[in-house]
Structures are given as structure tokens and as C-alpha cells.
C-alpha positions in Angstrom: -71.5 164.7 101.3 -71.8 165.2 97.6 -69.4 167.3 95.4 -71.9 170.2 95.1 -72.8 170.2 98.8 -69.1 170.5 99.4 -69.0 173.5 97.0 -72.0 175.1 98.7 -70.4 174.5 102.2 -67.0 176.2 100.9 -68.9 179.2 99.3 -71.3 179.8 102.1 -69.6 183.1 103.2 -69.9 184.5 99.7 -73.6 183.3 99.6 -74.3 185.2 103.0 -72.6 188.3 101.7 -74.9 188.2 98.6 -78.0 187.9 100.6 -76.8 191.0 102.6 -75.8 193.1 99.8 -77.6 196.5 99.6 -78.9 195.6 96.1 -80.5 192.2 97.2 -81.8 194.1 100.5 -83.2 196.7 98.0 -85.2 194.1 96.2 -86.5 192.8 99.5 -87.6 196.3 100.8 -88.7 197.6 97.4 -86.2 200.5 97.5 -83.9 200.8 94.5 -83.4 203.7 92.4 -84.3 203.8 88.7 -80.7 204.3 87.9 -79.6 201.1 89.8 -82.4 198.9 88.1 -81.6 200.2 84.7 -77.9 199.5 85.1 -78.7 196.1 86.3 -81.1 195.3 83.3 -78.5 196.6 80.7 -75.8 194.4 82.1 -77.9 191.4 82.8 -79.3 191.4 79.2 -75.8 191.1 77.8 -74.6 188.6 80.5 -77.5 186.3 79.8 -76.7 186.6 76.0 -73.2 185.4 76.8 -74.6 182.7 79.1 -76.7 181.3 76.2 -73.4 181.1 74.0 -71.7 179.2 76.8 -74.5 176.7 76.8 -73.8 176.3 73.1 -70.2 175.5 73.6 -71.2 173.0 76.3 -73.6 171.4 73.9 -70.7 170.9 71.5 -68.8 169.0 74.1 -72.0 166.8 75.1 -71.7 162.9 74.2 -75.3 162.2 75.1 -78.8 163.5 74.2 -79.6 163.7 77.8 -76.6 166.1 78.4 -77.7 168.1 75.4 -81.2 168.4 76.6 -80.1 170.0 80.0 -78.3 172.9 78.2 -81.1 173.2 75.5 -83.7 173.5 78.1 -81.8 176.4 79.8 -81.4 178.4 76.5 -85.1 178.1 76.0 -85.7 179.3 79.6 -83.4 182.2 79.0 -85.1 183.3 75.8 -88.8 182.8 76.7 -89.0 183.0 80.6 -86.1 184.9 82.1 -87.2 188.2 80.3 -90.0 188.2 83.0 -88.1 189.5 85.9 -86.4 192.0 83.7 -89.9 193.3 82.8 -90.7 193.7 86.5 -87.6 195.8 87.0 -88.2 197.8 83.9 -91.8 198.5 85.0 -90.7 199.9 88.3 -88.1 201.9 86.5 -90.3 203.4 84.0 -88.5 202.2 81.1 -89.0 200.1 78.0 -87.4 196.6 78.0 -86.5 197.2 74.2 -84.4 200.3 75.0 -82.2 198.3 77.5 -80.3 196.4 75.0 -76.9 196.8 73.1 -75.0 198.6 75.9 -71.3 198.1 76.7 -70.3 195.9 79.5 -69.1 197.3 82.8 -65.8 196.1 84.1 -67.3 193.4 86.6 -69.9 192.1 84.0 -66.9 192.0 81.4 -64.7 190.1 83.8 -67.4 187.6 84.6 -68.3 186.8 81.0 -64.6 186.3 80.2 -64.1 184.0 83.1 -67.0 181.9 81.9 -65.9 181.9 78.3 -62.5 181.0 79.1 -63.6 178.0 81.1 -65.9 177.0 78.3 -63.3 177.0 75.6 -60.5 175.5 77.6 -62.2 173.2 80.2 -64.2 170.1 80.3 -68.0 169.8 80.4 -67.7 169.3 84.2 -65.7 172.6 84.4 -68.3 174.3 82.4 -71.1 173.1 84.6 -69.0 174.3 87.7 -68.6 177.7 86.2 -72.1 178.3 85.4 -73.8 176.8 88.6 -73.3 179.6 90.9 -75.8 181.9 88.8 -78.9 179.8 89.2 -77.9 178.6 92.6 -77.6 182.0 94.1 -80.8 183.5 92.4 -82.7 180.4 93.6 -81.5 180.9 97.2 -82.1 184.7 97.1 -85.7 184.1 95.9 -86.4 181.6 98.6 -84.9 183.6 101.2 -86.9 186.7 100.1 -90.0 184.6 99.7 -89.8 183.4 103.5 -88.6 186.9 104.9 -90.9 189.3 103.0 -93.6 186.9 102.0 -94.7 189.4 99.3 -98.1 190.0 97.8 -98.8 191.6 94.5 -98.5 195.2 96.0 -94.8 194.6 96.7 -92.9 196.4 93.8 -90.8 193.3 93.3 -93.3 190.7 93.8 -92.8 189.2 90.4 -89.0 189.1 90.5 -89.1 187.5 94.0 -91.8 184.8 93.1 -90.0 184.0 89.7 -86.7 183.1 91.3 -88.2 181.8 94.6 -90.4 179.2 92.9 -87.6 177.9 90.6 -86.7 174.7 92.9 -87.0 172.4 90.1 -84.9 174.5 87.7 -81.4 174.6 86.6 -80.0 174.5 90.0 -81.0 170.9 90.7 -80.3 169.5 87.2 -76.7 171.1 87.2 -76.0 169.8 90.8 -77.0 166.2 89.7 -74.9 166.4 86.6 -71.9 167.9 88.1 -72.0 165.4 91.2 -72.1 162.6 88.4 -69.1 164.1 86.5 -67.3 164.6 89.8 -67.5 160.9 90.6 -65.3 160.1 87.6 -63.0 163.2 87.5 -59.4 163.2 88.6 -58.3 165.2 91.7 -56.7 167.9 89.4 -60.2 168.3 87.5 -62.2 168.4 90.8 -59.9 171.2 91.9 -60.2 173.2 88.8 -64.2 172.7 89.1 -64.0 174.1 92.6 -61.8 177.0 91.6 -64.1 177.8 88.9 -67.2 177.6 91.2 -65.7 179.8 93.8 -64.7 182.5 91.4 -68.1 182.5 89.8 -69.6 182.9 93.2 -67.4 186.0 93.9 -68.3 187.4 90.6 -71.9 187.1 91.4 -71.4 189.2 94.3 -69.5 191.8 92.2 -72.3 191.8 89.5 -74.8 192.9 92.3 -72.2 195.4 93.5 -71.7 196.6 90.0 -75.4 197.4 89.6 -75.8 199.1 93.1 -72.9 201.4 92.5 -73.6 201.9 88.8 -70.2 200.8 87.9 -68.5 202.2 84.9 -65.0 202.0 83.2 -62.7 204.5 85.1 -61.8 206.5 81.9 -64.6 207.2 79.4 -64.3 206.1 75.8 -64.6 209.5 74.4 -61.5 210.6 76.2 -59.6 207.5 74.9 -60.7 208.4 71.4 -59.7 212.2 71.7 -56.1 211.1 73.0 -55.6 208.7 69.9 -56.8 211.1 67.4 
């Protein structure tokens, strides 16, 4: 069993919980509120901006052009392709994508981004790949699961979202798994342990990201109240 197969096995309970989360079930059933969709889009827009910056940090630690190409490809994918599922959610919510940008991070999104940035700055290239991998992997499996379960046609409200991720079998997940497996073969036991820890925490935070959107999570104390106290 490869290193990434071991990771997937250890994280299976989290993956299954994600599949059954009410937001993901809402995608399957075409039943999410405008407010839930908008909250997700606002947070994911900022999350993906951070994700691209982490790719940039990873590139600075690469030693071959082949490694650079893996991360560079994914930056291009986010910039030019991953806006498509966002547009699907925007259409169903009746909002403009341009109006979904520049919003503050909710607590769970903030935690997730800081987790990835810390690993990116302090960890090895293998650790960066491990911390990034749960995002494309969980989305791929959600898309594939919904393609089989729902078998949506174009009348489904989230047809474009489901098919976009369900058809990504040759995308970042496979490339990151291959790269991480190769890295793990040369890694020390301590580094493999850190990579496992980073991967598992990112899986937990993937779950929390869906939960954040479903509950429309906000900070417990509004910023206006903080300002008034300090003034």
C-alpha cells in the first residue's frame, strides 16, 4: 500500500462524514438556500486566493522543472477553470460573481488558510503537498459520488458543479498523490509523521469548511462592537 493509500484509509471516516454533510447533500438534492450558496462562494474565493499563494511558496522550494510544472499548472487551473463551479452557484443564488469578492474570512476558513500557510512556510515540499492534497481529493470524490448517485442532467440546479468535479479524475489529486508517494519513499519517519498529521488536519478542516457554509458561520463578536469598545 502506498503512502497516499494509507492516508486515504486513515481519513476514510472524515471523507464519509463529508459525503453525508447537509451542504453536500444539498448539492445532491439541489436544495441549498441563497444565503448558504453566497457564504460558500465568498469564503471559497478567498480560500482559493490563499491556495494559489501556497502554490507559489511550494514553487520556491522545488528543485526541478517537473515539480514546478505541477504547481504552476494548478495555479492556472484555479485562475481560469475553477471559477466555473462558482458561477454555477452564483447563477442559482441570483448574484453576480464580481460581487462575491473581498469579504472577510469566517473562523473556519481563517483557521484552514493559516494551517496551510504555516506548513508552507515551515515545512518541506512533501509536507506542503500533504497539506494541500485533501482539497482536490475530497472534491474529486464528492463529484464522482454524486455523478453515480444523482446521475444529473442539465435540469439539475448543480449539474455544472457536479460534473466539473466528478470529471477531474486526471487532475491535481492524481498528480499530488504520485508526487507525495515518491517523496515519502525518501522521507524520514519523522517527516512522514508530520505529513500524515498535516493531511489529517486538512481533511478535518475540509469538513469544517462545508459546515461553515451551511451554518453561515461568522465571528462571535461583530467587528463594529469591537471598534466601539476600543474607541
